[in-house]
DSSP file (Angstrom, degrees, kcal/mol; ACC not computed):
  #  RESIDUE AA STRUCTURE BP1 BP2  ACC     N-H-->O    O-->H-N    N-H-->O    O-->H-N    TCO  KAPPA ALPHA  PHI   PSI    X-CA   Y-CA   Z-CA
    1    1 A M              0   0    0      0, 0.0     2,-0.2     0, 0.0     0, 0.0   0.000 360.0 360.0 360.0 140.3    0.0    0.0   -0.1
    2    2 A S        -     0   0    0      1,-0.1     0, 0.0     2,-0.1     0, 0.0  -0.505 360.0-152.9 -79.5 138.5    1.3    3.3   -0.9
    3    3 A K  S    S+     0   0    0     -2,-0.2     2,-0.9     1,-0.1    -1,-0.1   0.675  79.4  86.2 -82.4 -21.3    2.1    6.0    1.8
    4    4 A N        -     0   0    0      2,-0.0     2,-0.6     0, 0.0    -2,-0.1  -0.746  63.5-174.6 -81.3 105.7    1.5    8.8   -0.6
    5    5 A K        -     0   0    0     -2,-0.9     2,-0.4     0, 0.0    -2,-0.0  -0.895  12.8-146.8-106.9 122.7   -2.2    9.5   -0.4
    6    6 A S        +     0   0    0     -2,-0.6     2,-0.3     2,-0.0    -2,-0.0  -0.732  20.9 177.3 -94.6 136.9   -3.6   12.0   -2.8
    7    7 A T        +     0   0    0     -2,-0.4     3,-0.2     4,-0.0     2,-0.2  -0.813  26.3  72.9-126.8 169.2   -6.5   14.1   -1.8
    8    8 A G  S  > S-     0   0    0     -2,-0.3     4,-1.7     1,-0.2     3,-0.2  -0.521  89.4 -56.6 115.5 178.6   -8.5   17.0   -3.3
    9    9 A W  H  > S+     0   0    0      1,-0.2     4,-2.5     2,-0.2     5,-0.2   0.748 124.0  63.4 -72.9 -24.3  -11.1   17.5   -6.0
   10   10 A K  H  > S+     0   0    0      2,-0.2     4,-1.2     1,-0.2    -1,-0.2   0.932 107.3  43.2 -65.8 -41.5   -9.0   16.0   -8.8
   11   11 A I  H  > S+     0   0    0     -3,-0.2     4,-2.3     2,-0.2     3,-0.3   0.910 112.3  54.9 -66.4 -41.6   -9.1   12.6   -7.0
   12   12 A V  H  X S+     0   0    0     -4,-1.7     4,-3.1     1,-0.2    -2,-0.2   0.937 110.3  44.3 -59.8 -46.0  -12.8   13.1   -6.2
   13   13 A W  H  < S+     0   0    0     -4,-2.5    -1,-0.2     1,-0.2    -2,-0.2   0.730 110.4  55.8 -74.2 -19.2  -13.7   13.7   -9.9
   14   14 A K  H  < S+     0   0    0     -4,-1.2    -1,-0.2    -3,-0.3    -2,-0.2   0.877 115.7  38.2 -71.0 -42.2  -11.5   10.7  -11.0
   15   15 A I  H  < S+     0   0    0     -4,-2.3    -2,-0.2     1,-0.3    -3,-0.2   0.918 132.0  25.4 -76.7 -43.4  -13.5    8.5   -8.6
   16   16 A Y  S  < S-     0   0    0     -4,-3.1    -1,-0.3    -5,-0.3    -2,-0.1  -0.883  86.7-146.5-128.0  94.7  -16.9   10.0   -9.3
   17   17 A P    >>  -     0   0    0      0, 0.0     4,-1.5     0, 0.0     3,-0.6  -0.127  22.1-112.6 -63.2 161.2  -17.1   11.7  -12.7
   18   18 A F  H 3> S+     0   0    0      1,-0.2     4,-2.6     2,-0.2     5,-0.2   0.856 115.0  60.3 -63.2 -35.9  -19.2   14.8  -13.3
   19   19 A C  H 3> S+     0   0    0      1,-0.2     4,-1.9     2,-0.2    -1,-0.2   0.855 104.1  49.3 -63.6 -31.8  -21.6   13.0  -15.6
   20   20 A N  H <> S+     0   0    0     -3,-0.6     4,-2.3     2,-0.2    -1,-0.2   0.846 108.8  54.9 -70.2 -35.7  -22.5   10.7  -12.7
   21   21 A L  H  X S+     0   0    0     -4,-1.5     4,-1.0     2,-0.2    -2,-0.2   0.931 109.4  46.1 -60.6 -46.9  -23.0   13.7  -10.5
   22   22 A C  H  X S+     0   0    0     -4,-2.6     4,-0.7     1,-0.2     3,-0.5   0.912 111.3  51.6 -63.7 -40.7  -25.5   15.2  -12.9
   23   23 A K  H >X S+     0   0    0     -4,-1.9     3,-0.9     1,-0.2     4,-0.6   0.917 109.8  50.4 -60.0 -43.7  -27.3   11.9  -13.3
   24   24 A G  H 3< S+     0   0    0     -4,-2.3    -1,-0.2     1,-0.2    -2,-0.2   0.681 106.6  56.1 -74.5 -13.3  -27.6   11.6   -9.6
   25   25 A C  H 3X S+     0   0    0     -4,-1.0     4,-1.9    -3,-0.5    -1,-0.2   0.572  85.8  81.2 -90.7  -7.3  -29.0   15.2   -9.2
   26   26 A I  H <X S+     0   0    0     -3,-0.9     4,-2.2    -4,-0.7     5,-0.2   0.952  93.3  43.0 -63.9 -52.0  -31.9   14.8  -11.6
   27   27 A K  H  X S+     0   0    0     -4,-0.6     4,-2.9     1,-0.2     5,-0.3   0.940 113.9  50.8 -66.1 -45.4  -34.4   13.1   -9.2
   28   28 A P  H  > S+     0   0    0      0, 0.0     4,-2.6     0, 0.0    -1,-0.2   0.925 111.1  48.9 -58.4 -40.7  -33.6   15.3   -6.2
   29   29 A I  H  X S+     0   0    0     -4,-1.9     4,-2.6     2,-0.2     5,-0.2   0.930 111.9  48.5 -66.7 -40.5  -34.1   18.5   -8.3
   30   30 A I  H  X S+     0   0    0     -4,-2.2     4,-2.5     1,-0.2    -1,-0.2   0.938 113.2  47.4 -64.5 -43.4  -37.4   17.2   -9.7
   31   31 A L  H  X S+     0   0    0     -4,-2.9     4,-1.9     2,-0.2     5,-0.2   0.892 111.5  51.8 -62.8 -39.1  -38.6   16.3   -6.1
   32   32 A T  H  X S+     0   0    0     -4,-2.6     4,-1.9    -5,-0.3    -2,-0.2   0.941 111.1  46.5 -61.3 -48.6  -37.5   19.7   -4.8
   33   33 A V  H  X S+     0   0    0     -4,-2.6     4,-1.7     1,-0.2    -2,-0.2   0.894 112.5  50.6 -62.9 -40.3  -39.5   21.5   -7.6
   34   34 A L  H  < S+     0   0    0     -4,-2.5    -1,-0.2    -5,-0.2    -2,-0.2   0.834 115.8  41.3 -69.0 -28.7  -42.6   19.3   -7.0
   35   35 A T  H  X S+     0   0    0     -4,-1.9     4,-1.0    -5,-0.2    -1,-0.2   0.736 111.4  56.1 -84.6 -24.6  -42.5   20.0   -3.3
   36   36 A F  H  X S+     0   0    0     -4,-1.9     4,-2.0    -5,-0.2    -2,-0.2   0.847  97.2  63.6 -79.8 -31.4  -41.7   23.7   -3.6
   37   37 A I  H  X S+     0   0    0     -4,-1.7     4,-1.4     1,-0.2    -1,-0.2   0.938 104.3  44.7 -62.9 -47.9  -44.7   24.5   -5.9
   38   38 A P  H  4 S+     0   0    0      0, 0.0     4,-0.5     0, 0.0    -1,-0.2   0.893 110.8  56.9 -63.3 -33.0  -47.4   23.6   -3.2
   39   39 A V  H >< S+     0   0    0     -4,-1.0     3,-1.1     1,-0.2    -2,-0.2   0.921 102.7  53.5 -59.7 -43.1  -45.4   25.5   -0.6
   40   40 A L  H 3< S+     0   0    0     -4,-2.0    -1,-0.2     1,-0.3    -3,-0.1   0.890 115.4  39.3 -59.2 -40.1  -45.5   28.7   -2.7
   41   41 A F  T 3< S+     0   0    0     -4,-1.4    -1,-0.3    -3,-0.0     2,-0.2   0.298  95.7 105.0 -96.2   9.6  -49.3   28.5   -2.9
   42   42 A S    <   -     0   0    0     -3,-1.1    -3,-0.0    -4,-0.5     0, 0.0  -0.565  64.3-143.9 -89.7 151.4  -50.0   27.4    0.6
   43   43 A I  S    S+     0   0    0     -2,-0.2    -1,-0.1     2,-0.1    -4,-0.0   0.788  78.6  87.8 -78.0 -29.2  -51.3   29.6    3.4
   44   44 A K  S    S-     0   0    0      1,-0.1    -2,-0.1     2,-0.1     5,-0.0  -0.293  88.6-105.3 -71.1 155.3  -49.1   27.8    6.0
   45   45 A A    >>  -     0   0    0      1,-0.1     4,-1.2     4,-0.0     3,-0.8  -0.451  30.6-113.5 -73.7 151.4  -45.6   29.0    6.7
   46   46 A P  H 3> S+     0   0    0      0, 0.0     4,-2.0     0, 0.0     5,-0.2   0.846 115.9  60.8 -55.1 -35.4  -42.7   26.7    5.2
   47   47 A L  H 3> S+     0   0    0      1,-0.2     4,-2.1     2,-0.2     5,-0.1   0.840  98.4  56.2 -63.5 -32.2  -41.7   25.8    8.6
   48   48 A E  H <> S+     0   0    0     -3,-0.8     4,-2.4     2,-0.2    -1,-0.2   0.888 106.6  50.9 -66.2 -35.9  -45.1   24.2    9.3
   49   49 A H  H  X S+     0   0    0     -4,-1.2     4,-2.3     2,-0.2     5,-0.2   0.909 109.8  49.2 -63.0 -40.5  -44.6   22.0    6.2
   50   50 A I  H  X S+     0   0    0     -4,-2.0     4,-2.5     1,-0.2    -2,-0.2   0.889 110.7  51.2 -66.4 -36.5  -41.2   20.9    7.5
   51   51 A E  H  X S+     0   0    0     -4,-2.1     4,-2.6     2,-0.2     5,-0.2   0.940 109.8  50.0 -64.8 -46.1  -42.8   20.2   10.9
   52   52 A I  H  X S+     0   0    0     -4,-2.4     4,-1.9     1,-0.2    -2,-0.2   0.919 113.1  44.5 -61.5 -42.3  -45.5   18.1    9.3
   53   53 A V  H  X S+     0   0    0     -4,-2.3     4,-2.9     2,-0.2     5,-0.2   0.941 113.2  51.3 -66.9 -46.4  -43.1   16.0    7.2
   54   54 A S  H  X S+     0   0    0     -4,-2.5     4,-2.8     1,-0.2     5,-0.2   0.896 109.7  50.3 -57.6 -42.8  -40.7   15.6   10.2
   55   55 A V  H  X S+     0   0    0     -4,-2.6     4,-1.4     2,-0.2    -1,-0.2   0.863 111.1  49.8 -65.8 -39.2  -43.6   14.4   12.5
   56   56 A L  H  X>S+     0   0    0     -4,-1.9     4,-2.5    -5,-0.2     5,-0.7   0.920 112.8  45.7 -62.0 -45.2  -44.7   11.9    9.8
   57   57 A I  H  X5S+     0   0    0     -4,-2.9     4,-1.0     1,-0.2    -2,-0.2   0.960 116.8  43.2 -70.3 -46.4  -41.2   10.5    9.4
   58   58 A T  H  <5S+     0   0    0     -4,-2.8    -1,-0.2    -5,-0.2    -2,-0.2   0.759 122.5  39.3 -69.6 -21.4  -40.5   10.2   13.2
   59   59 A G  H  <5S+     0   0    0     -4,-1.4     4,-0.3    -5,-0.2    -1,-0.2   0.811 124.3  30.0 -97.2 -30.6  -43.9    8.8   13.9
   60   60 A A  H  X5S+     0   0    0     -4,-2.5     4,-1.9    -5,-0.2     3,-0.4   0.861 109.0  58.0-102.3 -43.8  -44.6    6.4   11.0
   61   61 A F  H  X<S+     0   0    0     -4,-1.0     4,-2.7    -5,-0.7     5,-0.3   0.863 101.3  53.9 -67.3 -38.1  -41.3    5.0    9.7
   62   62 A P  H  > S+     0   0    0      0, 0.0     4,-2.3     0, 0.0    -1,-0.2   0.905 109.5  50.7 -63.2 -32.5  -40.0    3.4   12.9
   63   63 A S  H  > S+     0   0    0     -3,-0.4     4,-2.4    -4,-0.3    -2,-0.2   0.921 112.1  47.0 -66.2 -46.3  -43.3    1.5   13.1
   64   64 A I  H  X S+     0   0    0     -4,-1.9     4,-2.2     2,-0.2    -1,-0.2   0.922 113.1  47.7 -66.3 -45.0  -43.1    0.3    9.5
   65   65 A I  H  X S+     0   0    0     -4,-2.7     4,-2.5     1,-0.2     5,-0.2   0.907 111.9  51.0 -61.3 -41.9  -39.4   -0.8    9.9
   66   66 A G  H  X S+     0   0    0     -4,-2.3     4,-2.6    -5,-0.3    -2,-0.2   0.925 109.8  50.4 -60.6 -44.9  -40.3   -2.6   13.2
   67   67 A F  H  X S+     0   0    0     -4,-2.4     4,-2.0     1,-0.2    -2,-0.2   0.926 113.0  45.1 -64.7 -44.0  -43.1   -4.5   11.5
   68   68 A V  H  X S+     0   0    0     -4,-2.2     4,-2.1     2,-0.2    -1,-0.2   0.884 114.0  48.4 -66.5 -38.9  -41.0   -5.6    8.5
   69   69 A L  H  X S+     0   0    0     -4,-2.5     4,-2.7     2,-0.2    -1,-0.2   0.880 111.3  51.6 -67.4 -37.1  -38.1   -6.7   10.8
   70   70 A T  H  X S+     0   0    0     -4,-2.6     4,-2.3    -5,-0.2    -2,-0.2   0.877 110.0  48.6 -61.6 -41.2  -40.5   -8.6   13.1
   71   71 A G  H  X S+     0   0    0     -4,-2.0     4,-2.5    -5,-0.2    -2,-0.2   0.928 112.7  47.9 -69.2 -43.4  -42.0  -10.4   10.1
   72   72 A Y  H  X S+     0   0    0     -4,-2.1     4,-2.5     1,-0.2     5,-0.3   0.918 111.6  50.2 -65.1 -40.7  -38.5  -11.3    8.8
   73   73 A A  H  X S+     0   0    0     -4,-2.7     4,-3.1     2,-0.2     5,-0.2   0.909 111.4  49.3 -67.0 -38.7  -37.4  -12.5   12.3
   74   74 A L  H  X S+     0   0    0     -4,-2.3     4,-2.6     2,-0.2    -2,-0.2   0.945 111.6  48.7 -61.6 -45.5  -40.5  -14.7   12.5
   75   75 A I  H  X S+     0   0    0     -4,-2.5     4,-0.5     1,-0.2    -2,-0.2   0.936 118.1  38.8 -60.1 -47.2  -40.0  -16.2    9.2
   76   76 A I  H >< S+     0   0    0     -4,-2.5     3,-0.6    -5,-0.2    -1,-0.2   0.919 118.0  50.6 -67.0 -43.9  -36.3  -17.0    9.9
   77   77 A G  H 3< S+     0   0    0     -4,-3.1    -2,-0.2    -5,-0.3    -1,-0.2   0.859 116.1  36.0 -67.9 -39.2  -36.9  -18.0   13.4
   78   78 A F  H 3< S+     0   0    0     -4,-2.6     2,-0.3    -5,-0.2    -1,-0.2   0.357 100.0  93.8 -95.6   5.2  -39.8  -20.5   12.9
   79   79 A S    <<  -     0   0    0     -3,-0.6     2,-0.1    -4,-0.5    -4,-0.0  -0.739  69.2-130.3-102.5 147.2  -38.5  -21.9    9.6
   80   80 A S     >  -     0   0    0     -2,-0.3     4,-2.0     1,-0.1     3,-0.2  -0.444  33.1-103.5 -81.9 166.9  -36.4  -25.1    9.2
   81   81 A S  H  > S+     0   0    0      1,-0.2     4,-2.5     2,-0.2     5,-0.2   0.844 120.7  59.1 -59.1 -38.4  -33.3  -25.1    7.1
   82   82 A E  H  > S+     0   0    0      1,-0.2     4,-1.8     2,-0.2    -1,-0.2   0.912 105.5  47.1 -58.3 -45.8  -35.2  -26.9    4.3
   83   83 A I  H  > S+     0   0    0      2,-0.2     4,-2.4     1,-0.2    -1,-0.2   0.921 113.5  48.3 -61.6 -47.8  -37.8  -24.1    4.0
   84   84 A I  H  X S+     0   0    0     -4,-2.0     4,-1.6     1,-0.2    -2,-0.2   0.898 110.8  49.9 -65.6 -36.5  -35.1  -21.4    3.9
   85   85 A S  H  X S+     0   0    0     -4,-2.5     4,-0.6     2,-0.2    -1,-0.2   0.844 111.5  50.8 -69.8 -31.9  -33.1  -23.3    1.3
   86   86 A Y  H >< S+     0   0    0     -4,-1.8     3,-0.9    -5,-0.2    -2,-0.2   0.922 110.8  47.6 -68.5 -43.0  -36.3  -23.7   -0.8
   87   87 A L  H 3< S+     0   0    0     -4,-2.4    -2,-0.2     1,-0.3    -1,-0.2   0.778 111.4  52.0 -72.8 -24.9  -37.1  -19.9   -0.6
   88   88 A A  H 3< S+     0   0    0     -4,-1.6    -1,-0.3    -5,-0.2    -2,-0.2   0.547  84.8 113.2 -86.0  -7.9  -33.5  -19.1   -1.5
   89   89 A K  S << S-     0   0    0     -3,-0.9     2,-0.6    -4,-0.6    -3,-0.0  -0.337  72.9-118.2 -63.2 137.2  -33.6  -21.3   -4.7
   90   90 A D        -     0   0    0     -2,-0.1     2,-0.4     2,-0.0    -1,-0.1  -0.730  34.4-169.4 -83.2 124.5  -33.4  -19.5   -7.9
   91   91 A R        -     0   0    0     -2,-0.6     0, 0.0     2,-0.1     0, 0.0  -0.888  24.6-146.5-116.4 145.5  -36.5  -20.0  -10.0
   92   92 A N        +     0   0    0     -2,-0.4     2,-0.1     0, 0.0    -1,-0.1   0.402  61.7 119.4 -90.6   1.6  -37.0  -19.1  -13.6
   93   93 A E        -     0   0    0      1,-0.1     3,-0.3     2,-0.0    -2,-0.1  -0.464  54.2-151.9 -70.9 143.3  -40.7  -18.4  -13.2
   94   94 A K  S    S+     0   0    0      1,-0.2     2,-1.0    -2,-0.1    -1,-0.1   0.984  78.8  38.3 -84.9 -57.0  -41.5  -14.7  -14.0
   95   95 A N        +     0   0    0      2,-0.0     2,-0.6     0, 0.0    -1,-0.2  -0.698  64.9 166.8-104.8  88.4  -44.6  -13.8  -11.9
   96   96 A I        +     0   0    0     -2,-1.0     3,-0.1    -3,-0.3     0, 0.0  -0.882   6.3 163.6 -99.6 115.5  -44.3  -15.3   -8.5
   97   97 A H        +     0   0    0     -2,-0.6     2,-0.3     1,-0.2    -1,-0.1   0.525  67.0  17.3-110.4  -8.2  -46.8  -13.8   -6.1
   98   98 A Y  S    S-     0   0    0      2,-0.0     2,-0.5     0, 0.0    -1,-0.2  -0.969  77.8-106.8-151.2 166.0  -46.7  -16.5   -3.4
   99   99 A F        -     0   0    0     -2,-0.3     2,-0.7    -3,-0.1   -12,-0.0  -0.823  21.3-144.8 -97.7 133.4  -44.5  -19.4   -2.2
  100  100 A K              0   0    0     -2,-0.5    -2,-0.0     1,-0.1     0, 0.0  -0.857 360.0 360.0 -91.9 121.0  -45.6  -23.0   -2.7
  101  101 A L              0   0    0     -2,-0.7    -1,-0.1   -15,-0.0   -15,-0.0   0.371 360.0 360.0-108.8 360.0  -44.4  -25.1    0.2
């Protein structure tokens, strides 16, 4: 391993080219414009909108993540290794909506 470590923007642009940066900025810019338009025409102050979104995130998302992780833990915990290996098998079927056990 080399002791000479290069830092700076030249190395950043070598690792992550400018075209990738532009591609990565498209969706956030569209989302920002789409959320900024209702704020402009709203009676509420922008800080009230931020409060509504933050309350939604801090109130709803932990419950959703807990529900998903609990389901995963139950599936893994109560399943035998045969069922897990069957679920992990690669199938060539296109539209699988349920597992056949």
